N, C-alpha and C positions, 0 to 999 in steps of 0.2 A: 748386750741388752738392746733390743730393737727400739729405735726412737719412735714415739707415738706421734701421730699427726693431729693438728688442731682441726676440729670440724667447723669450717666456715667461721662465722663470727661468734660461735658459742664458746662456752668454757669446757666443752667436752674434748678429751684427747683420746684418740682411738688408734688401735693397731692398724697397720696398712692393709689388712685383709679382714673384711667382715665375714663372720661365719653365718651362712644362710640356714635358717631354721625350717625351711619348707619341707625337708625330708623327715623331720621328727614327727613320729606318729603316722608316717606314710611308708617310706621304704626303710626307715630306721625305727625299730621298736624302742621301748624304754631303756633296755640295757645298752643297746648300740648308741642311742642318743646320749646317754650319760657318758659312755666311753669317748665319744667324739668331743663332747663339751669338756671333759677332763683333759684330753690330749691337747685341745686347742688352747685352753687357759694355761696349761703347764708350759706351753711353748711361748707364753707371753701375750697370747691373744686376749682381748677384752671387749670385743664389739660383736654382739649377737643380734641378728636381724630376723624378725618373724612377722606374722600378721595374724589378726584375729580369725581370718578365714582358713588358715592352714590347719587341717587339710580336708575341707568340706567336700572336695570332689571325689573322695574315696567312699565307696559303698560302706555303709555302717558308721561313717564318721559324720559329725554334725558341725565341725568347725571348732577351733580353739584347742585342738589336740596338741599342736606344737607349743602354744603358750603354756598349757597345763604341764607338759613334760619339762619345759624350761623352768617353770615355777617350782616343780618338785625337785629338780636338780639344784636350784638356788638354795632351797630350804635345806636339802641334804648336805650341801657343801658350806652353807653359812657365809657365802661370799658375795652377797648382793652388792655391796659397795665397791667391789673390785671390777664389776662388769657393767658396760654400757648396753642397756637393753633398748632396742628399737622395735616398735610394732606399728600396726597400721589399722585404719578404720575405713569402712565403706562396703566391704564385700562379704561380711559374715551373713549367712542366710537369715539369722534372726535380727541382725542389725544392719540392714542394707542402706546405703545412701549416706548423704552428708548434711542432713538437716541438723539444726542445733540440738534438738532433743535426742536424735540418734547418736550424734558424736559423743554426747555426755553419757548416755546409757552404755554405749559400746566401750567407752574408756573404763567405766566402772567394772564392766564384765571382764575386760582384759586384766585390770588390776587384781581382780579376784583370782583369775586363773594363774597369773604370774606370782601371786602371793606376795605382792609388794605394795608399798604406799605410793610409789611414783614410777612413771615411765620416763626414761631419759630422752628418747627421741620418738615423737608421735607423728606418723605420716598420714596424710590423706592418701589412700591406696590408689584409687582411680577417681579423678576429678568428676564431679557431676555438674555439668554446665547449667542444669536447670535450677540449681541452688545458687543464690547470689553469693559472691565471695565475701560480702559483708557478714552474712549469716555464718559462714564457715569459720572465718577468722575470729568473729565474735565468740563463738563457742569454744574454739581452741584457746583463745586468750583467757576465758573463764577457767579452763582446766589448768592453765599455767598459774593463774592467780591463786587457785585453790591448792597449789602445790602437788597436783596429781600428775602433771607433765612438766618436764624441765625445759624442753625445746620442741619446736614444731617444724615439720618438713612436708614436702609434697612429692608424689610419684605420679607418673602418667598424667601429666598436665600440659596444656598448650602454653606457648610463650605469652599469648594474650592474657590468659587467665592468671598465669603466674605474675605477670606485670601488674595486673589489676589488684591482685592480693597484696603484693608488696607495697604498692602505692597506698592502699587502704590502711595497712598496718602503720606505715610511716605517718600518714596524715592524722590518724586517730591515736597514735602512741600505743598501739596494741602489740601483742606478741607477733614476731615476724619470722617467716620461714628462714632457717639457717642452712638447710640442705635439700637436695633434690635426688630422687632415685629414678634415673632414667634407664631404659633398655639400651645398653651400649656395650659393644665388644668389637673385636677385629673384623667380624663379618656382618655386623649390624651397626653402622655408624650414622645412618641417615636420620634416625629419630632424634638424636641428641646434638650432633654437630650442626652448627648453623645458628638460627635465632635463639634456641633454648640455651645452648652453651654460652653464647655471647651474653645473654641476659644473666646467667649464673655468674659469669666472670664479673660483669659490671656491678652486680648486687652483692658480691662476696659470698655466694652460696657454694657449699661443698657438694660435689657429686659423689654418690655412692651407687655405682652402676649394678643393676641386676642382670642375670644371664651373662655374667662376665666371661664365662667359658662357652657361651652359645649352647646351653643345655648339654655340655660335654664334648661338643665337636672339637673345641680348641685344646682338649687334652691330647689330641693326636691318636686316640684309640680307634677312631672311625676312619677306615681306609676302604678303597674299592675292594669288594669281595669279602669283607669281614662282617660278622654279625656280633653285636654287643648286647649283652644281657643288661638292659637298663630300661626303667619305666619311661625314659625320655629319648630312647634310641631313634624313634621315628622323626622327632623334631630335630635332633642333632644331625642325622644322616642326610637330611635334605641339602645341607651345605656342600656335600660331596658332588652334587649334580651341577654346581655352579663353578665357572672358571675362577671366580674370585676365591671361593673356598679352597680350591686346589692350589692356587698361587700362594695363599696364606699358609697352608700346610707346608709347602716347600720352604718358604722363608722361615717358618718356625723351626723346622727340622735343622736347617743350617745353623741358625743362631743358637739353638739348644745344644747342638754338638760343640760349638765353639766355647760354650760355658759349662759343658758337662752338666746340663740342667735338663729338666723335662719341658716338653712343649707347653704344658699348662702354666708352668712358672713364667716362661717367656711371654705368653699371651697376657698374663696378669700384670707382668712388669711393664709391658707396653701401655696397658690401660692405666696403671698407677702413675705413669709418667705424663699422662695427658693433662692439658690445662683443666683446672677446677677439680680434678678427681682426687678425693681424699683416701678412699678405700673401696676397691671392688668387692662385690659379694660373691662368694662361692660356697657351695655346700658339699658335705662329705657324709656318705652313709656309714663309713667305717673309719677307725683311726688310721688305717693303712693308706687311705686316700689323702690324708692331711699334709704330709711332708711337702709334696709338690706345690700345695697351695700356700703353706706357711713360708716357703722359700722366697716368695715375692718380696718379703721384708728385707732380704739380703741381696737380691739380684738387681744390679743397676746396669741397664743397657746403655751402650754408647749412643751418641747422637746418630751415627751412621746406621746402627742396628734399628733404632727407632724409625728412622726415615725409610729403611728397607721394608719394614712391616707396614708402615703407613702407605707406602707406594703399592705394595702387594695387595693391600685391602681396599684400595681406592675403587 
């Protein structure tokens, strides 16, 4: 049985891999989404990450498709209490921004789609610097007091705004962020490492990185001269053009061979071992893509292997 990880200062305990819900209602239809969710939870997974805006970018979609599918699955399986559900506010076309009124309206809409009375972890998806942190934290605190949200978190936020938010929460005795969702992986380290990571460590926040596999690049399936059938192929393949990307692939290949593991598992294991990281996020369109992701729970890299990857990705 894989040991769960404590999420920051919260009472949430999560599997060391969060299942990304961005593909549900986009590249995974209802049947595929249910199959992936079933396989993930059957393997001991309990941490599902989505957002109210997934997947409004697809023609014919209006946002909320992922939440609705997850809600339908929770209802069909009757397992709401066994799963930690994280969702986000600020980017839904009908509920844009982080004003107090919008946060509360968006949360109610998310709860309806998810078919649940509470959200376990509620993120501000993209910070909106024009809205005072006092207004944002005040609204989130009301949701916590109303029992609609258990814990709050932030994504895509500057160290300055995060610091101001934490100070306000502490000063006023209001709900306080327990987690952070940064863009962070072996080929994208600059946005998180430094002031933001230092602040997360000081404040006891757990990091739950998105794009943990660099849109699929770190699975190792993108190589010079290959074409990959994926909606994210363009974004992933750009890393092939960088010396850093090629160095990282070489190191991943070597370490994967030593462990008889897949490159994706090694990339996730490096991330899971980084300071502050509780659980990287990765998504799967099919149950067949899951084993390489779930294996992060069992793979422990040696200090030398971690250093080798850290150096290759510098």
